[in-house]
N, C-alpha and C positions, 0 to 999 in steps of 0.2 A: 513946307509943312507936310508931315506924314498923316495920312488919314486911313483909318481901318474901319470897315463896317461890314455888316451882314445884311444883305438884301432879303426882303420878305419874299420867300419863294415857297409856295404851298407844297410843291413836290419835294423840295429838299428838306423842308422842316417837318415833314410828316404830320402836317396838321397842327403843329405846336407853334404857339406865338413866340417869336424871338425878338428881343429889343435890339435896336441898333446902338452900337457904342461908338462914340466919337471922341476923339482925343484932341484937346485944344492945343493951342500954341503955347510954347513955353521956351524960355531962353535956356541955352546951353551954358554950362559953366565953362570957364576957361580951361579947366583941367579935364583931360580925356582919360577915362578909366582904361587900365591895361586890358587888352584883348577886346575892347568894345568897338574899336575902329579897325577897319581893314587897311592894309598898306596902300599908300598912294602910288599913282603911276609916276614914272620917271619924268622929271621936269616940273613936278608939282611939289617936290620935297622942299625946295628953297622957299616957295611961297607959303607952304604950310608952316615951315619953321619960323617964318617971319610973323605969322599970325598966332603962334603958340601962346604968347602972352597977351593976346587980345581977347576981349570978351566976344564969344561967338554966340550967335543966335541959333538955338536948336528949334527946328520947325515941327517935330512930331513926338508924341508920347502915346503908348498903347498899353492895354491890359491883356487879359487872357481871352483866347477863343474857346468856345464850347461846341462840341459836336456829339450827336447821339451815336452810341455803339450799334452794331449789328444792322447797319444799313444794307438792304438787299436789293436796291434798284440797279438798273443797267447802266445809267449815266453816272459819271463821277459826281461825288457829293460835294456841293459847294460849302466851303468852310468860312471864307471871309475875303476881304479885299484890302490891298495895300495901295496907298496913294501918297505921292510927295507933292508939295506945293510948288516944287520946281518943274513939275510935269505940266507942260503947256498943251498937252493933248496932241502934239505933233509927232509922237513916237520917238522923240529924241532920248527919252529915259528908258533904261532897261532895268527890269526888276529881276533879281536873282534870289534864290532861297537855298539855305544850307542848314545843316544840323541833323537831328535825329529824324530819320524817315524821309529826308528831303530827296525827291526824285524817285523814291520807291513807294512810300505811302502817300506822300503829299507832293503836289506839283503846283507851280505858279505860272500864270500867264505873264511873260516878261514885258508885255506891252501894257496890259490893263492892270496887272497886279492881283488878279483873282486867284485865290488858293482853293484847290479841290483835293479831296481824298480819293485816291484811285484804288484803294484796297478796303476790304471789310475790316472794320475796327472791332476789337473785343476788349472791353475794359478789364476783364478778369486776366487777360494776358498782359496788357499795358494800359495804365490809367491816364498818362499824359506824355506829351512829346515836347521837347525844347528845340526851337528853330531860331535861325538868324536871317534877317532881311537886309538887303543892300540895294541901293539905287545908283546906277552907273550911267555915265554919259555913253550913249550907244555908239557915238562916232569915235570918241577918244578912249573910252573905257575908264575914264576918271570917275571916282566916287563922287556922287553928288550929295550924298548924305552919309553921315557916319553909320556903321553897321550896328544894329540893335537886335536884342533877343526878344522872343515872345514865346508863350506857352499855349499849346493846344491841349485842352483837357477833354477826356472821353466821358461823356455823361452816361450814367448807368441806367439800364432798364432791367426788369425782372426776367432774366433769361436763364437762370440756374436754379434747379430744384435742390432741396436739402439732401445731403448724402451722409450715410453712416459709414465713416471710414474704418471703424473697428469691427464692423459686422461681418458675418453673423456672430452672435454672442452665445456663449455657453456658460450656464450658471447652475447652481444647486442650492437647495434650501432644505433644512431638515423637515421630515414629515411631521404632521401634527403640530406645525408651528402656528402661533396665534395670528389672527388677522392683522395685516399691516406690517408684517415682518419684511424687512428690506431684502430684496433678492439681488438686484444689479441695477446700475444706472447706465443708460444708453445716451449717446450724444450724436446729434446730427449737425453738420456744418453747411452753410450756404455761401457760395462764392460771390454773391452779389454784394453791393456796397451797403454795409450796415449803417452808414451815416446818412444815407439818402433814402427816404421813404421807408416802407415796410418790406422791401424786397428780401431782406435777410432776417426778419423776425419769425422764428420757428415756433410752432405749437405741436406737442406730442399727443398722440391718441393711440388706443389699442384696437386693432382690427380683428385679432384672433387670440383667444386665451381667456376669455371671460366664461364663467364668472370666477375663475380660479385666481386671476391676477389682475392688477390695475396698474396704471402708469400716471405719474404726475405730468400734467400738460406743459408745465414750464421747465421742470428740471430733467424729465425723462427717467426718473427713479421708478423702478418696477417694484411692487409690493404684493404680498399675498392678499387675496380678497375673500378667501373661503376658509373656514375653520375645519379642523380635523381631516386634512387631506392625508390619505393613507397610502403609503408607498406600496403596500402589498395589494392594494386595489388598482392603483394606477401610478406608475413610476415616472414616465416621461411626458413632458408637455412641450408643445411647439407654440410659441407666442409670437405674433406679428405686430410690430410697432410701426406707426406712421408719423413722419415729421412733415408739416406743411408750413410754407412761408406765407408772407402777407398777413401774418397773424391769424392764419387759419381762415381768412375770408375767401369768398368765392372768387375764383380766378387765380388763386395762388398755386404754386407748384408744390408737389409732394414727393417724398421718397420713403421707402419702407425697409425694414430689416427684420431678421428672424432671430429670436432668442430661444435656445433649447434649454429648458429648465428641467433638472432632475431632482426628484425628492430623495434626499439621503436618508439612510436607515437609522432608526432609533430602536432601542430595545423596548418595544411595546407589545410583543407577542410572547407569551410563556411557552416553554417546550411541552410537547405532548407525545406520548408513545402511541403509535398507530394501532397497537394491539396490547391488551392487558395480560395476555398469557403467551409465553414462549415455551416450546417443547424442544429439548436438545438431547443428544446422546453422545457418549464418549466411551471409548474402549478402556477397560481397566488397565491395559498395558500402556496407556498414554503417558509419556514422560512428563516430568514436572516442567512447567512453563509452556506446555503445548496448548494450542487454542481449542476451546470447546465450541464456542459459537459467538455471535455478535448480536447486539441489540442497538437500536437507534431511536432517539427521540426527535421528532420533527420540530423544527423551529422556523417560522416564516421569515424571521429576520435574517440578516446576513452579516458577514464579517465578524467583528469582535462581539457583536450583539447575539450572534448565533452560536458562540462557543459553548461547549457542554462539558460538564464534569459528572462522570458516572461513579457510583459507589454502591457497595452492598450494605443494606441497612438492616436486613433481617433474614432469617432462614436457618436451616440446620446444616448448611455447607459453608459457613463463614470461614472456618479454619481449613477447608479443603480446597476452596476455589478463590480466585481473585479476579478483579476486573480492572482494566486499564482503558484510558481514553486515547483513541487515535486522533491526533490534532489535525490531520489532513482531511479526514472525512467525518469527524465528530461522531464516531460510533464507539460503543462500549464493547471491548473484547474480553470475554470471559476465558480465563486460563486455569490450568491445573496448578494448585499450590502444593498439594501433598500427593504421594502415590495413592492410587485407587485400588480397591479390592472388591470385586463382585461378590465374593463369598462373605465379606464383612457387611457391606451396605450396597443395595442395588439402585437407590435413587436418592436425589437431594432436591430441596426446594430453596430458591433464593429470591429475595426481594431486592430489585435493582432500582435505584433512584437516579434520574438525570436532572441536572439543575444548571441554570445560567450563572456563571461566576461574576458577570459584570451587570449590575443593575442600575437603573435610573430611578431616582426617588420619586419623580413626578408621575411615574407610571406604575408605582407599586399597587395602586388600586386595581390594576388590571390583572394582578397575579392570583395565586402564587406562581412564581417563575420556577417551578420544579414539578416533576411528575414521577410516578412509580409504576413498575410492572412486575409480574411474577414469572420466574423462570424455573421450569421443571427439567432436571437433568437426570437421565437414565444411564446407569453404568452397564455396559455390555460385557458379557463374559468372553474371555479368550483363553485358548489353551496355553497355559503358562508353563514354563520349565520347572522342574523340581526345585524346591527351596531347601537349603541345608539349615539345620538347627543344631548348634549355633552356626553363625556365619564364618567362624574362623576356629581352627583347632591348633592347639599347642601341646606337643607331646614330648616327654622326656623319656629316653630309652637308654639303658646301659649298653655299652658297646659289646659286651659279651652275651647279649641276648641270643637265644637259640633261633635257628632258622625255622620259620613257620609260627613264631609266637605272635599272638594277636596283641598289638600295642594300642589300638584304639578302635572303637566302633563308630563309623561314620554314618550319620543318619540324615536322610532327606525324605521329603514328602511332597506329594503332588498338591499344590494349593487349590487346584480346581475341585469342583464338587464331585467329579467322577472318581478322583483319588486313584489314578492308575498305578500299576505296579512299577517299581523302580529297579533299574539295573545299574550297577556301579562299575567304574573302571578308573584307571589312572592315566592321566595325560602323560604319555611317554616322553614328550619333550621336556617335562619337568622332572623326570626321573630317568635320565639317559643311562645311568648305571644299573637300572632295574634292581634296586635294593629292596623294593617293597612290592607287595601284591595285595589287592583288595578283593574280597569275596564278592562275586557278582550279585548275589541276592541279599546277603546280610549286611554288607558294608563293612565287614571286619578287615581292618588294615593290618597286614602281617608282614614280617620281614621275609625277604626272599633270598637275601645274601648276607654273609657276615658283615657286621658294621665295625668300622675302625675309626675311632674318634681322631686318631693321629693322622688319618688320611682325609676324611671328610667329617667335620664336627657338626655341621648343620645341613639339613635336607629340607628344601622347600618344594613340596610336591602339590600337584593339583588333582583332586579327585573329582571325577565327572559322574553325574547322575542323569540317566536317560530314561524317559518314559518308554515302557515296553510297547505300548500301542502307537506311539508317535515318536520315532527315533530322532526326529528333527528338534524335539524339545529337550535341550540338554542344559543342566545347571552345573555349576562348579563351585568348589570351595578350596581354600588354601589350607594346607596342613604343614605346619612347621615342626620338624622333628629335631630335637636337640639330643645329640649323642653324648651320654654321660660317660665320664672317664672311669675306667677301672684300671687297677694296677696290672697291666699286661705287658709292660716293657721294662726290662732290667736296665739299671744304670750302666753307663759305659764311659770310658775316658772321653774327655771333651776333644782330644786330638791325640795324634801319635806322639808319645813321649820318648825321648832319647836323651839319656843323662851321660855325663862324663865325670870320672873320678881320677884324680891324680895319683901317681904312684906313691907320692909322699903325703897322701891325705892322712889326717888324724882321725882317730875314733870319735864318733859323734858329730861328724861334719855333715852339714846339709848339702845334698847334691841335686835334689829335685823337689819341686812342689807340684803335686798333681791335683786335678779337679775332675768332676764327672758331670754328665748331663743325663737327663731322663726325658723321654718323649711324653711320659704321663704328666698330668697336671693335677695333683691332689689338692683338695680344698685347703688343707692345713699347710701347704707348701712342701717343697722338696727338702729332704734331709738325708744325706748319704753317710754311710759308715764304711770306713776303710780298715783293712787288715791284710796281712800277708796270707797268701794261700797256704792251706795246711802243709803242702809239700815244701814250702819255703819258710815255714814259721820258725824253724830252728837253724836257719842258715847262719854261718858265722860271719858273713860279710856285710849284710845290710839289715836295717831295721826300719819300721814305719811308725810314725806318730800321727794319730788322727787329731786334727785341730778343732773338731766339732763345729766347723764353719763351712762344711762341704769341701774342705781341702785337706790334704795330708802331706806330711814331709817324709822324704826318704833320706835316712841318715846312714852313715858308715858305722859299722859295728867294730871294726878293727882298723889298723893301719898297716902299711907295708904291702900294697898291691904291686904286682909285677906283671909287666906286659908279656914277657917271654913265658910266664907260667900260665896265665889266662888273660886274654885281652878283652873279652866280652862276657858279661853276665846278663842273664835273663831272669828278671825278678817278677813272679806272678803276684798280682795284687787283687784281692777280693773286694768288690764294691757292692754294698747292699743299700736298698732304699728303705723307707719307712712305711711302705704301703701294706695293704692287707690283701692277699698274703705278701710276705716279704719276698722280693725278687733280687737276685744278685747275679753278677757276672764277674769274670776274671779278665783283667787286663794285664798285659805284659809290658814291663818297663825294661828297655834295653839300656844297659850301662856299659860304656866303653872305658877301658883303662888307658890313660894317656900319660905321656911324659910331660911334666910341667917344670917351670923354673921355680926359683925360690919364692917368688911372689904368688905362685899358684896359677900362672898363665899357662894355658895348654900349648905345648910345643908340637907334639906328634902323638897320634892315636893309632898308628899302624904298627902291628907286630913285625919284628925283624924275621926275615926268612931264615930257616935253619937248614943246613946241608945234611942230606942223609948220610949216615955213617958208612953204608956199604952201597955200592952201585949195583943196579940190576944188570944181569948179563943179557946178551942178545937172545939166547935161547929161552930165558924166562919170559921176555916180552912177547916172543912168538907164541909161546904156549898160552899166555893170557889172551892174545888176540884170537887164537884158534878156539878157545873155549867160548868167547863171546860170539863168534860166528856160528858155532854149533847151537848155542842157545837161541839165536835169531831164527835159524832154520826150523828148530822145533816149534817155536812160537807161530811161525807162518803156517806150518803144517797143521797145527791144532786149529788155527783160525779157519783154514780152508775146509777141514773136516766138519767143523761146526756149521759152516755156511751151507755145505751140501746137505747136511741133516735138516736144516731149516727149510730147504726147498726140495721137497720130495717130488713135486710135479713140475717137471721141466719139459719144455717143448721138444718133441723128438726131432732128431736130425733129419728123419725122413720127411717131416712136414716142411712145407715151403716157408722158410723163415723170412723170405722177402715180402710176404703178404702179411699185413697186420691183422692176424686172426686172433680173436679173443675166444678161448675155449673155456668152458665151464666143466668142472669135475663131475657134476651130475645135473640132471634136469630139474632137480628140486630136492629140498632137504627131507622130504618124506615126513615122518613123524617128528623129526627133529625141528621142522619148521614151526610146529605148534608150541615148541618150547622157547621160541625166540623171545617172546614177551608174555609172561604169564600174569594175567590180571590178579591172580591170587597174591602176587608179590606186593600189590598195593595195600592189601589188607593185613598181611603179616610179613613184613620184609625180612625178619630174622629167619623164619622158616624157608623163605624163598631162597636164601643163600645156600641152604643145605640141599634143596630139592633140584635146583636148576642143573641140568646136565651140560657139560661142555662138549663142543664138537671135537671129535678126535682128529679130524683131518685138517684143522686150521685153528689158529688162535683168534679169539674174539677181539675185534677192534676196540670195543669198549667193554670193560669188565663191569660186573655188577656195581651199581652205584650205591647200593644201600649200605655197603660197609663204611661209606664215608659219612653216613648220617649219624649225628650224635645219638648217644644211647637214649636220651630222653625223647628225642624225636622219633626214634625207631619204635619205642614202646607205645608211643601215642597212636591211637587208631584213626587219627584225623587224616583223611586221604589227602587233603590239601598240603599238609606238612610234608608228607612223603613225596608228593609230586614236585613241590618246590625244591626239596633237597635234590631230587634227581635232576631237575632242570638246572640248578646251580652247578652241579658236578658236570653235567654235559656241556654247559657253557664254558667251564674252566678247562675242558679237555680239548686241546687244539687239534687232536687227530680224530675227533668224532666225525662220523659221516653225516652228511646233510639229510639222510633219510631215517625213518623211524625204526625199521627192522634192523636188528643187529646181525643178521645172517647175510653174508656176501658169497657170491658164487664166482670163483676165479676161472673155471674151465667149463666147457660144454661138450657133451657127447662122449667123453672118455669113459668107456665101460658100458655105453648104451648099445642096445641091439642095432639100432640104426646107424651108429657111429656118427660121423660128421656129415651133414647134408650140404655143406657149403659148396657152391659152384666155383669158388675161387681156386680150388685145388684141381679142378677138371682140366685135363690137358687135351681133351678131344672135344669135338663139336657135338651138338645134340644129335646129329644124324649118326655119329659113330657110337654114341653112348646108348646102352640098353638099360631100360628100367623095368624089365620083366619081373625082377625079383620083388618089386613092390606088391605084386599080386599075392605073394606068399605071406604077407604080414597080417592078413586078416581084414575084417570089415572096418577096423579103426583107421586104416590107411587107404580106404576106397577112394576118397576124394583126391588124395595125392596121386593115386594110380591113374585116375581119370585125367588129371592135369598133365601128366607126362605121357599119356597116350598108350598105356599098356593095354593089350587086348587079350581075350581068351582064345581058345583054339578055334572057336566058331567064327572068329573075326569080329565079333561085336565087342564094344567097350565094356569092361567089367566094372 
């Protein structure tokens, strides 16, 4: 019989009373459960097999062992005792222990059957162990009892405090929330046995965070405990929650956690401008959409609740300025809507409103959620460039307009109060051909060159206006000039016409259709009239028919053309247009006489060569060649004489021709120089042509230009017209010199008392050269005599 018990041991039981458990005898069934019996030793198998079907008497039964956790003594902890009724106390029975923790956590005395725990037990790590016991014959090792299992349970003590496994906590609750609004629920867990005593029964309490928040002692739900909590006053709260086991009784273990609670924002604060008046200024030259200034309405809320919408609600600048909201900084940006003018209006007043677009109905009683401020804007004066009125010019000018004619008065004014004087000019990049000129003071736009519609029909020029006192201020205007057509081009053949007529042609046969073109472009369209030239009107060979559709037919007037008589005819045709005045030109039609077959197909248009009836003799040919040679000699002689006459001043052979010496015929033109350009010619060009004297020793490189000026321009006393005409003619003269004076000097020193002073012709050194004659030239050459060291008889320098 197995006996298991627990002796009363005050030290092992830690002062706790433990009952002894005894297991009574009971019979074993004849059936042995699988795994419940250990294998028998050799020699016992036959005996056991014989007894399988016999009813065996089982001598032991046990229940569970219990042992307290967290034993801290130095001696092994006694758990219980195993005893078999076959044990006679002589030590012949050996007890062995196997299973979970056998030999490591639990040991058994193989003689007495006492079980001890040799390690510290923790119920939270393992609450029970399953072991197996076996009684063996110590001498033979044969099992004396069948193997049986038993359980050692670890009895709990309150050795674990509650823990917040999810802490610390972070939560938020809207500001101004009612009392009792749920914030967050916290949960603490206790590792002790919840089924045994109160070790795992937790109670919650708040250690820090009152009077703002409270916690439910049973559930751990945190709620608001104070009304009208304002985020703008205090936003962050640190709440400490305690969880205590043993139902909160004295001696229980406790754990704490921190809950960081943030008050989230609601729109409970209306916007307010920090100042009721703003003063701003802007330059009148500020472009449209440029920034004038910024206003801001302060809102203690944040996020969407602090969003602002700015608008202009009143003032005299509603159509001149605009305001936009910067979504990043919630400021109102005032911008220019229309161009400003200091001269028109110097200041503006605006009333700006800032409002919250997102409102909460429960806080409307705290409003209104909008505010206004006044903005005064001063317009500052700047020096502006001249302004043209109008801002664009369109001018139509006939192409035969005379040079110097005023075609348009360009007008600009200084928009500033000072109203400075204006000077006009043309941007030459817009008029590279220099067809126009503008008067610098009056702004009169005039023609400077002849206009030709057939060459350039449109001119787009830019006229500049500059302030006299501030040349950096320049305004501009576009002037479009349309050149109107006049009938100044005669019609002409559209191409070169060459006709062929057969020798067997009949009278009235069409041999060619001609057409014409005209560079002009009359509004009523082109219409050409064709006729034979007067010298060919009565010719017996061909006639012309005008088709009245800008074409004409050339017809034969007779038949019987012969190549050997005349193989080519030149027919002049007169072409007239319908312009005013009527212009006409003569075109020549070349008609070749050709040999044709019966079907009129051309076979040959070359005239046969005819042999001269009498051959020229050798002497006649020589006489003809001699006459030609004599004529050539005479022509060359005449040309040579004319060339010598044109070059009266030739470098003397005595001069050193190897040195490039330019000599001038005289040292100055004398009185003739004063006639190089007479200002009187500008006032009366016609008389100037009669008065100006020509140099006798040379031909002028540029003749008087006034003869090219149209008669109407010459009679006009306008100085500009005359200068423009002269300028145009000088530009057209490819041989005009690049200097103003028309007098040129080709030689120097010839005929002068001093002759040539060039040292290039000196063949001796300064030591061999004597300059004593310089002293004879008088006081005017005193400086020159001193430079070359001439002395008087006394030896002093003169």
